[in-house]
MIKOL-448468 format. One record per residue: x, y, z of N, C-alpha, C in turn. Coordinates in steps of 0.05 Angstrom, whole numbers, plus 5000, padded with zeros to 4 digits. Example, Ala and Ser with C-alpha at 12.3 -4.5 7.8 and 13.67 -1.06 7.14 Angstrom:
residues 2
R  n.X  n.Y  n.Z ca.X ca.Y ca.Z  c.X  c.Y  c.Z
R 5264 4886 5156 5246 4910 5156 5264 4934 5156
R 5257 4955 5142 5273 4979 5143 5258 5001 5157
end
This chain:
residues 335
R  n.X  n.Y  n.Z ca.X ca.Y ca.Z  c.X  c.Y  c.Z
R 4885 4200 8812 4908 4208 8830 4894 4244 8827
R 4890 4252 8843 4877 4284 8849 4903 4309 8857
R 4900 4324 8844 4930 4337 8852 4921 4350 8880
R 4905 4345 8895 4902 4352 8924 4921 4343 8941
R 4923 4308 8934 4932 4290 8938 4963 4293 8941
R 4975 4313 8923 5003 4322 8927 5010 4347 8927
R 4994 4355 8925 5005 4392 8927 5018 4399 8954
R 5032 4419 8955 5043 4431 8982 5020 4450 8985
R 5012 4451 9019 4998 4462 9024 5008 4489 9047
R 5028 4484 9046 5043 4510 9056 5062 4520 9030
R 5053 4546 9025 5055 4563 9003 5063 4589 9012
R 5089 4591 9000 5103 4625 9006 5083 4641 8988
R 5074 4668 8994 5058 4679 8978 5077 4717 8981
R 5067 4726 8964 5076 4756 8964 5058 4775 8958
R 5051 4801 8968 5028 4822 8957 5037 4841 8933
R 5016 4840 8913 5027 4858 8890 5031 4883 8893
R 5030 4899 8914 5035 4913 8922 5067 4925 8938
R 5076 4900 8949 5099 4899 8961 5133 4908 8946
R 5150 4918 8957 5171 4922 8938 5180 4899 8929
R 5198 4897 8913 5206 4865 8895 5233 4864 8922
R 5245 4884 8937 5263 4874 8952 5261 4865 8987
R 5232 4868 8975 5215 4856 9005 5206 4820 8994
R 5197 4828 8970 5197 4789 8974 5215 4779 8961
R 5251 4789 8951 5265 4774 8955 5279 4773 8979
R 5271 4787 8997 5286 4783 9031 5273 4752 9038
R 5241 4750 9033 5226 4733 9040 5238 4706 9028
R 5238 4712 8998 5245 4676 8990 5280 4667 9001
R 5299 4695 9010 5321 4684 9026 5311 4666 9054
R 5295 4676 9063 5290 4672 9099 5272 4646 9095
R 5251 4639 9070 5237 4611 9071 5262 4594 9061
R 5282 4593 9041 5300 4591 9022 5278 4574 8994
R 5262 4587 8981 5249 4583 8968 5256 4600 8942
R 5246 4593 8918 5250 4610 8889 5224 4622 8873
R 5199 4622 8887 5187 4631 8881 5162 4634 8891
R 5141 4656 8895 5122 4667 8907 5100 4668 8891
R 5086 4654 8906 5051 4654 8886 5045 4683 8903
R 5037 4698 8886 5019 4730 8885 4996 4725 8891
R 4983 4739 8915 4959 4731 8922 4953 4761 8931
R 4918 4769 8922 4901 4791 8920 4881 4782 8928
R 4870 4785 8958 4849 4778 8972 4841 4747 8972
R 4856 4730 8973 4859 4703 8978 4863 4693 8946
R 4863 4706 8925 4862 4695 8899 4886 4697 8900
R 4896 4681 8876 4929 4679 8869 4925 4690 8826
R 4939 4713 8831 4941 4735 8815 4953 4735 8798
R 4986 4725 8806 5010 4715 8792 5031 4699 8810
R 5060 4707 8795 5078 4687 8817 5103 4710 8805
R 5124 4712 8823 5142 4721 8819 5164 4697 8834
R 5181 4696 8807 5210 4675 8810 5235 4693 8820
R 5255 4679 8827 5279 4692 8828 5286 4701 8809
R 5284 4692 8785 5293 4705 8759 5273 4733 8745
R 5258 4731 8765 5238 4759 8761 5258 4770 8770
R 5271 4772 8796 5281 4793 8819 5300 4795 8811
R 5328 4777 8794 5343 4778 8792 5346 4793 8766
R 5332 4787 8741 5331 4810 8724 5316 4837 8723
R 5308 4842 8753 5295 4866 8749 5309 4887 8749
R 5305 4912 8728 5324 4934 8732 5332 4945 8757
R 5312 4945 8775 5308 4961 8803 5303 4956 8821
R 5319 4961 8844 5312 4949 8867 5277 4956 8884
R 5274 4981 8871 5249 4998 8889 5214 4980 8876
R 5221 4967 8851 5203 4964 8829 5188 4950 8855
R 5156 4954 8842 5141 4939 8856 5129 4906 8847
R 5125 4890 8868 5114 4861 8854 5107 4866 8841
R 5083 4866 8829 5063 4872 8803 5076 4876 8779
R 5095 4896 8781 5108 4909 8755 5128 4879 8748
R 5132 4866 8767 5150 4842 8752 5144 4817 8748
R 5122 4817 8766 5104 4784 8765 5090 4779 8733
R 5089 4749 8731 5083 4734 8712 5053 4733 8722
R 5029 4734 8692 5013 4751 8702 4993 4738 8673
R 4975 4727 8683 4959 4717 8707 4970 4683 8728
R 4964 4678 8744 4969 4660 8751 4971 4637 8736
R 4984 4613 8726 4974 4586 8722 4958 4571 8745
R 4944 4567 8741 4925 4546 8763 4915 4527 8758
R 4908 4503 8772 4893 4485 8770 4877 4477 8796
R 4843 4461 8786 4833 4459 8811 4843 4428 8833
R 4838 4441 8853 4848 4411 8873 4838 4390 8868
R 4812 4388 8851 4803 4360 8839 4808 4341 8811
R 4826 4357 8805 4843 4361 8774 4858 4334 8778
R 4861 4315 8761 4882 4300 8757 4909 4306 8757
R 4934 4291 8766 4959 4294 8755 4968 4301 8728
R 4951 4283 8715 4945 4285 8686 4947 4310 8670
R 4925 4323 8682 4912 4350 8672 4938 4372 8688
R 4942 4365 8708 4962 4389 8725 4988 4390 8708
R 5004 4364 8696 5024 4363 8676 5021 4368 8655
R 4998 4372 8636 4990 4381 8617 4988 4406 8610
R 4981 4414 8635 4990 4445 8629 5011 4457 8631
R 5020 4455 8659 5055 4461 8658 5067 4451 8628
R 5064 4428 8617 5072 4431 8585 5072 4459 8566
R 5038 4458 8576 5033 4477 8552 5032 4510 8560
R 5037 4515 8579 5047 4536 8590 5072 4544 8593
R 5090 4524 8583 5118 4527 8598 5133 4530 8624
R 5111 4523 8643 5118 4527 8689 5129 4506 8692
R 5140 4509 8710 5145 4488 8725 5130 4480 8763
R 5111 4500 8761 5092 4507 8789 5069 4514 8783
R 5043 4503 8791 5020 4517 8785 5007 4515 8808
R 4989 4538 8812 4983 4542 8839 4958 4529 8835
R 4946 4511 8862 4925 4492 8872 4898 4519 8878
R 4876 4517 8865 4865 4533 8884 4831 4513 8885
R 4815 4525 8902 4789 4514 8907 4764 4509 8888
R 4745 4502 8892 4720 4511 8881 4722 4542 8872
R 4726 4556 8894 4718 4590 8884 4741 4600 8877
R 4766 4581 8864 4789 4596 8859 4803 4611 8878
R 4798 4604 8898 4817 4616 8917 4851 4595 8924
R 4867 4621 8929 4890 4588 8931 4895 4568 8960
R 4897 4547 8942 4895 4518 8960 4924 4504 8962
R 4943 4512 8948 4966 4493 8952 4975 4501 8927
R 5011 4486 8924 5021 4487 8909 5022 4461 8891
R 5029 4459 8871 5044 4433 8856 5062 4445 8837
R 5087 4433 8842 5113 4437 8824 5125 4412 8815
R 5142 4421 8798 5140 4388 8775 5158 4369 8791
R 5179 4376 8814 5192 4368 8829 5176 4340 8837
R 5154 4355 8843 5130 4340 8866 5125 4315 8844
R 5119 4318 8820 5100 4297 8797 5131 4284 8797
R 5154 4299 8786 5174 4274 8783 5181 4249 8803
R 5171 4260 8829 5186 4236 8849 5164 4222 8852
R 5141 4230 8838 5119 4216 8840 5119 4190 8821
R 5131 4197 8791 5130 4183 8782 5156 4176 8772
R 5179 4171 8790 5203 4167 8797 5194 4145 8811
R 5178 4141 8837 5174 4114 8859 5154 4092 8826
R 5145 4107 8810 5127 4087 8795 5137 4074 8777
R 5156 4089 8761 5172 4083 8742 5196 4060 8758
R 5211 4067 8787 5224 4045 8788 5212 4019 8790
R 5185 4021 8805 5174 3996 8809 5163 3977 8779
R 5163 3998 8748 5157 3976 8732 5185 3970 8727
R 5210 3983 8725 5230 3973 8728 5246 3959 8742
R 5234 3945 8764 5241 3923 8776 5213 3900 8768
R 5199 3900 8756 5185 3889 8746 5199 3880 8720
R 5201 3894 8712 5225 3891 8679 5243 3871 8683
R 5255 3877 8705 5281 3863 8718 5272 3839 8714
R 5256 3838 8734 5251 3815 8740 5238 3795 8724
R 5233 3790 8698 5225 3780 8681 5249 3778 8656
R 5272 3790 8669 5298 3787 8654 5319 3777 8671
R 5322 3748 8685 5336 3736 8695 5358 3726 8682
R 5389 3737 8698 5413 3731 8681 5415 3756 8672
R 5399 3774 8658 5408 3792 8632 5437 3814 8652
R 5453 3816 8639 5471 3835 8650 5458 3860 8648
R 5471 3884 8669 5465 3911 8672 5483 3927 8650
R 5466 3948 8639 5477 3960 8621 5510 3967 8634
R 5523 3977 8611 5549 3986 8614 5553 4020 8620
R 5551 4030 8638 5559 4053 8643 5564 4078 8634
R 5587 4058 8611 5607 4076 8595 5588 4087 8583
R 5575 4063 8566 5556 4069 8542 5539 4099 8550
R 5522 4090 8563 5499 4106 8578 5505 4142 8584
R 5535 4146 8587 5540 4168 8605 5564 4185 8585
R 5583 4177 8577 5595 4190 8567 5587 4220 8539
R 5583 4204 8522 5562 4209 8495 5549 4236 8507
R 5532 4232 8525 5509 4250 8533 5526 4271 8539
R 5543 4274 8572 5560 4298 8572 5571 4314 8557
R 5582 4298 8539 5609 4303 8524 5594 4320 8490
R 5580 4303 8490 5567 4313 8460 5538 4335 8465
R 5532 4333 8479 5500 4337 8483 5503 4372 8502
R 5516 4371 8513 5514 4397 8525 5543 4407 8529
R 5564 4392 8520 5586 4405 8528 5582 4446 8499
R 5593 4463 8505 5589 4477 8495 5561 4503 8497
R 5546 4495 8517 5513 4502 8520 5517 4524 8543
R 5529 4532 8556 5542 4545 8587 5547 4573 8572
R 5549 4594 8591 5544 4615 8586 5567 4625 8618
R 5591 4646 8610 5610 4642 8630 5617 4670 8629
R 5630 4687 8651 5637 4701 8662 5653 4702 8679
R 5681 4716 8678 5705 4721 8703 5689 4715 8730
R 5713 4712 8741 5708 4720 8768 5714 4752 8781
R 5730 4762 8772 5730 4790 8767 5707 4811 8758
R 5684 4792 8742 5670 4818 8737 5654 4836 8755
R 5635 4845 8743 5615 4861 8760 5585 4846 8762
R 5570 4847 8779 5544 4821 8777 5536 4834 8761
R 5533 4863 8751 5516 4877 8730 5521 4865 8706
R 5551 4863 8697 5552 4847 8679 5547 4819 8677
R 5543 4802 8694 5537 4774 8692 5504 4787 8688
R 5483 4795 8702 5465 4798 8701 5456 4801 8666
R 5466 4823 8660 5460 4832 8630 5466 4804 8609
R 5490 4785 8612 5497 4764 8606 5469 4745 8610
R 5451 4739 8628 5431 4718 8635 5419 4723 8619
R 5406 4757 8616 5390 4774 8604 5385 4764 8564
R 5420 4763 8560 5416 4774 8530 5424 4739 8526
R 5430 4717 8536 5424 4689 8531 5401 4671 8542
R 5376 4692 8556 5363 4677 8569 5366 4656 8580
R 5393 4657 8595 5389 4638 8614 5385 4645 8649
R 5392 4615 8667 5382 4626 8701 5406 4628 8708
R 5423 4616 8692 5454 4622 8705 5476 4628 8690
R 5498 4633 8705 5525 4638 8686 5548 4622 8700
R 5577 4610 8688 5590 4603 8704 5611 4614 8709
R 5621 4616 8723 5643 4630 8733 5674 4619 8735
R 5696 4629 8715 5715 4622 8712 5742 4641 8719
R 5764 4624 8727 5787 4643 8738 5797 4646 8712
R 5830 4649 8712 5848 4664 8685 5849 4645 8670
R 5848 4622 8676 5852 4594 8656 5825 4587 8640
R 5811 4593 8650 5786 4582 8647 5774 4561 8654
R 5785 4555 8690 5779 4539 8705 5747 4540 8708
R 5740 4532 8723 5716 4531 8736 5723 4545 8766
R 5700 4567 8769 5716 4581 8795 5677 4574 8824
R 5663 4577 8808 5638 4581 8813 5617 4580 8794
R 5598 4583 8804 5568 4586 8790 5550 4610 8800
R 5546 4628 8788 5528 4650 8789 5488 4645 8784
R 5475 4642 8804 5448 4640 8795 5441 4654 8790
R 5406 4656 8787 5391 4679 8787 5381 4676 8822
R 5377 4658 8836 5375 4652 8862 5397 4668 8880
R 5422 4663 8871 5451 4686 8887 5440 4709 8879
R 5428 4720 8856 5431 4742 8860 5405 4763 8864
R 5379 4749 8869 5363 4749 8889 5366 4752 8920
R 5382 4732 8928 5376 4730 8960 5408 4739 8967
R 5424 4745 8953 5453 4755 8957 5466 4782 8949
R 5441 4788 8931 5445 4823 8922 5421 4829 8928
R 5402 4824 8912 5375 4846 8919 5363 4843 8934
R 5363 4819 8952 5346 4819 8984 5370 4839 9004
R 5395 4835 8998 5411 4855 9016 5420 4886 9018
R 5403 4886 8984 5410 4913 8975 5437 4921 8969
R 5457 4899 8958 5490 4905 8943 5474 4917 8930
R 5499 4934 8914 5498 4947 8886 5521 4929 8872
R 5504 4924 8852 5508 4911 8826 5524 4923 8812
R 5534 4942 8810 5553 4962 8792 5576 4962 8805
R 5579 4956 8825 5614 4959 8837 5612 4926 8849
R 5595 4912 8857 5610 4886 8872 5612 4864 8837
R 5638 4849 8853 5648 4835 8839 5628 4806 8837
R 5624 4784 8818 5615 4771 8814 5628 4745 8843
R 5650 4751 8844 5666 4721 8862 5652 4731 8891
R 5643 4752 8897 5634 4761 8923 5597 4748 8931
R 5587 4738 8910 5565 4726 8909 5555 4702 8899
R 5575 4697 8882 5572 4669 8865 5571 4647 8880
R 5557 4623 8873 5564 4599 8894 5584 4589 8883
R 5595 4573 8912 5631 4560 8899 5633 4541 8937
R 5647 4517 8927 5660 4515 8906 5648 4506 8878
R 5659 4509 8847 5638 4489 8831 5644 4467 8830
R 5619 4454 8831 5612 4421 8823 5623 4419 8799
R 5630 4401 8787 5643 4387 8756 5649 4366 8756
R 5645 4358 8737 5645 4331 8728 5669 4334 8701
R 5681 4310 8691 5706 4315 8669 5677 4302 8640
R 5679 4310 8630 5671 4300 8601 5667 4275 8589
R 5682 4252 8608 5682 4234 8588 5673 4216 8621
R 5667 4228 8636 5647 4222 8661 5620 4206 8655
R 5612 4191 8659 5583 4177 8656 5559 4192 8671
R 5535 4186 8660 5509 4204 8665 5510 4201 8695
R 5513 4177 8701 5500 4169 8726 5517 4184 8753
R 5548 4188 8745 5568 4208 8762 5557 4237 8763
R 5547 4257 8742 5522 4272 8736 5505 4279 8760
R 5490 4252 8753 5465 4246 8770 5469 4253 8797
R 5494 4234 8803 5497 4237 8830 5513 4260 8838
R 5525 4281 8836 5533 4293 8841 5509 4316 8855
R 5490 4316 8835 5475 4329 8839 5456 4317 8870
R 5448 4304 8866 5439 4293 8893 5456 4287 8917
R 5481 4295 8913 5497 4288 8936 5507 4323 8942
R 5503 4330 8930 5511 4363 8937 5481 4380 8930
R 5450 4360 8925 5427 4381 8924 5428 4409 8905
R 5441 4397 8889 5437 4422 8861 5425 4408 8842
R 5421 4424 8820 5407 4432 8788 5423 4435 8767
R 5446 4444 8768 5477 4445 8754 5495 4428 8755
R 5506 4417 8740 5539 4406 8749 5555 4415 8720
R 5579 4431 8723 5595 4439 8705 5611 4417 8692
R 5614 4424 8666 5628 4400 8646 5658 4411 8639
R 5682 4392 8649 5701 4405 8638 5719 4392 8621
R 5733 4390 8600 5754 4371 8585 5785 4385 8595
R 5794 4372 8607 5826 4381 8608 5823 4403 8632
R 5812 4396 8651 5805 4422 8671 5788 4445 8661
R 5786 4456 8636 5780 4485 8629 5739 4477 8627
R 5723 4493 8634 5702 4494 8624 5690 4489 8599
R 5683 4475 8601 5669 4456 8570 5637 4446 8562
R 5617 4460 8580 5593 4456 8586 5583 4455 8614
R 5548 4453 8607 5539 4442 8636 5517 4429 8632
R 5512 4403 8654 5484 4396 8650 5471 4401 8677
R 5433 4404 8659 5420 4418 8680 5405 4396 8681
R 5398 4396 8715 5369 4383 8716 5347 4379 8701
R 5339 4401 8693 5311 4408 8672 5319 4393 8642
R 5350 4397 8640 5359 4383 8607 5358 4355 8623
R 5362 4341 8629 5352 4314 8639 5329 4298 8641
R 5312 4318 8653 5283 4317 8654 5274 4309 8633
R 5279 4333 8619 5266 4339 8586 5267 4310 8571
R 5304 4299 8575 5318 4273 8558 5299 4249 8566
R 5299 4244 8591 5295 4223 8602 5252 4227 8596
R 5237 4252 8596 5212 4241 8584 5210 4241 8564
R 5232 4248 8546 5225 4252 8510 5218 4208 8512
R 5249 4200 8525 5251 4176 8522 5229 4163 8532
R 5213 4165 8557 5193 4156 8572 5168 4158 8551
R 5157 4188 8539 5135 4186 8523 5146 4165 8495
R 5166 4155 8484 5169 4144 8469 5159 4112 8477
R 5178 4099 8493 5164 4081 8509 5141 4082 8519
R 5124 4108 8528 5093 4102 8533 5071 4099 8503
R 5081 4107 8485 5071 4111 8455 5068 4087 8439
R 5097 4067 8446 5103 4044 8436 5079 4030 8451
R 5080 4035 8483 5057 4014 8490 5037 4015 8481
R 5027 4041 8485 5004 4044 8468 4987 4035 8444
R 5006 4039 8424 5003 4025 8402 5005 3987 8412
R 5019 3975 8421 5013 3953 8420 4976 3948 8442
R 4971 3964 8459 4953 3956 8469 4930 3959 8445
R 4931 3988 8435 4910 3989 8417 4908 3963 8394
R 4937 3949 8386 4928 3928 8360 4921 3902 8377
R 4929 3904 8410 4914 3878 8422 4884 3875 8415
R 4878 3908 8430 4853 3911 8432 4836 3901 8400
R 4851 3918 8382 4843 3915 8351 4831 3890 8346
R 4858 3873 8344 4861 3836 8335 4835 3829 8358
R 4830 3834 8389 4811 3823 8405 4787 3815 8384
R 4782 3853 8386 4755 3857 8364 4751 3848 8340
R 4768 3845 8330 4765 3831 8297 4754 3807 8307
R 4769 3785 8322 4769 3762 8332 4737 3752 8344
R 4727 3778 8349 4700 3770 8367 4681 3781 8340
R 4692 3799 8324 4670 3807 8303 4671 3766 8282
R 4691 3758 8274 4693 3741 8264 4677 3715 8278
R 4676 3709 8301 4664 3693 8319 4627 3697 8305
R 4623 3731 8316 4597 3727 8310 4585 3726 8282
R 4598 3731 8263 4592 3725 8241 4593 3709 8232
R 4608 3681 8240 4602 3647 8243 4583 3641 8253
R 4570 3657 8278 4553 3639 8289 4520 3650 8273
R 4526 3670 8268 4504 3683 8252 4501 3668 8222
R 4518 3667 8214 4514 3653 8192 4503 3613 8189
R 4514 3609 8219 4511 3580 8220 4469 3582 8225
R 4475 3599 8237 4436 3604 8250 4426 3609 8222
R 4425 3628 8208 4419 3627 8182 4415 3603 8165
R 4441 3583 8153 4441 3567 8146 4426 3544 8156
R 4422 3540 8181 4403 3518 8200 4370 3529 8191
R 4368 3550 8184 4330 3568 8186 4329 3559 8151
R 4348 3562 8134 4346 3567 8111 4340 3528 8097
R 4356 3507 8118 4349 3480 8109 4328 3477 8123
R 4312 3486 8142 4283 3490 8156 4265 3486 8136
R 4273 3512 8118 4252 3514 8106 4246 3504 8079
R 4255 3493 8070 4260 3473 8052 4260 3483 8020
R 4256 3467 8000 4253 3475 7970 4278 3480 7953
R 4282 3479 7925 4305 3485 7914 4321 3513 7922
R 4306 3525 7922 4312 3554 7913 4328 3558 7941
R 4316 3553 7965 4322 3553 7989 4344 3540 7997
R 4354 3514 7985 4369 3493 7986 4398 3500 7965
R 4390 3515 7945 4419 3535 7938 4428 3554 7949
R 4404 3571 7963 4415 3586 7976 4432 3587 7996
R 4421 3565 8022 4436 3551 8044 4461 3544 8036
R 4470 3525 8006 4491 3516 7996 4515 3535 7994
R 4502 3566 7989 4522 3592 7984 4531 3601 8009
R 4506 3599 8026 4515 3603 8056 4528 3589 8069
R 4526 3562 8071 4547 3540 8077 4582 3551 8062
R 4578 3553 8037 4608 3561 8032 4620 3592 8043
R 4593 3605 8048 4613 3632 8059 4624 3628 8087
R 4607 3609 8095 4618 3604 8135 4633 3590 8129
R 4639 3566 8111 4669 3555 8115 4687 3570 8112
R 4692 3592 8084 4707 3612 8084 4715 3626 8100
R 4697 3643 8118 4696 3656 8137 4712 3641 8158
R 4711 3614 8161 4723 3595 8185 4757 3590 8181
R 4758 3586 8150 4789 3586 8155 4804 3612 8149
R 4788 3633 8144 4798 3667 8151 4808 3664 8181
R 4793 3644 8189 4795 3651 8228 4816 3642 8232
R 4822 3617 8227 4844 3597 8229 4871 3620 8211
end
C-alpha cells in the first residue's frame, strides 16, 4: 500500500511571510488545524492551531512560529514507512511529496487509523467466526477501570471567569492542547482548546488579556461518569465528532480521556498481539526448516550407506554399519 493511494490531495497551505493572524483566519475558514507552509511549491514547515494559540504576538509571521523542516514522505513510499516516520518524529501528519520534493498531498494519522480499523474489523470478524458460541466480553470489565484509574487527575483546568491569557499560560506550562473549564463547584462548564484560541481569538483579533474564557470556550462540556464503560466514552466522541471527553465523579471534574490516549493504548495492545503473531510465525518457520534439514540429512545418509555397501570390503562394511546406526538415530529424532 503506497502513501499516494491514501493521502489527501487537497492541502491547505500557508506562505512563510504571511502574518500568523492571516493563517489563523484560513484555519477558521477551512475548518482545519494545520497548514503546510510552502515556499515555491516545496514544503518547508507546518503551522498548527497550537502554534498559533501559543504564539505571543498576533503580528508574528508564519515563518517565526512554524515547525521546520516539514516532515515529508515520498508518494511511492509504503504506509508502514509513513507510520514509522510519524512515530519517530512524534507527529500526526506528514507532507507527501513527489520525486522532485514538491508538495503532492498530506497523510494524517487519522487517515491511517481508518484504514487500519477497517482491516482490524475484518480480522475481528474472522476471529469471531472461529469461536461460535463464545460470549461477548462484558462492557463493565473493559470500561470503568480505564476511565477512572488511568485518566482521572490528568486534566488541567481553569475557571470560566478566568482570562484567556491565563488559560494560554496554563496550556504552555503543562504542554497541553486544551484546558477544562469549570464553574464555581468544580463542575465542567466547557473546554477551551488550542483551536478555539486560534480561530476565536487570534483569527478575530480578540484581546486575550481582557476576554473571559467563557466567551470563547467550546460548550456544552461533553462528559462521562468515571464508572462509565470505555465504549460509552468512544461513542460520545463519535456522536459529537470530538477528540476529548471530560470525566466526572459525583458531578465534579475528575479527569479527561483523549482520542490520542486511546489510540496509543490500543496501539500498544495491537503491537503486543502483532509481536506474538510474529513470534509464532517464526517458530513455525524454524520448525519447518528443521524438519526439512532432518529429511535432507536422512536422505544423504541413506545415499552414503548405499554407496558404501556397493563399495565392498571389510573397512567399508564397518563404516557402513556406523552410518546406518547414525541414520537410525536421526530417524528416531525425527519421530
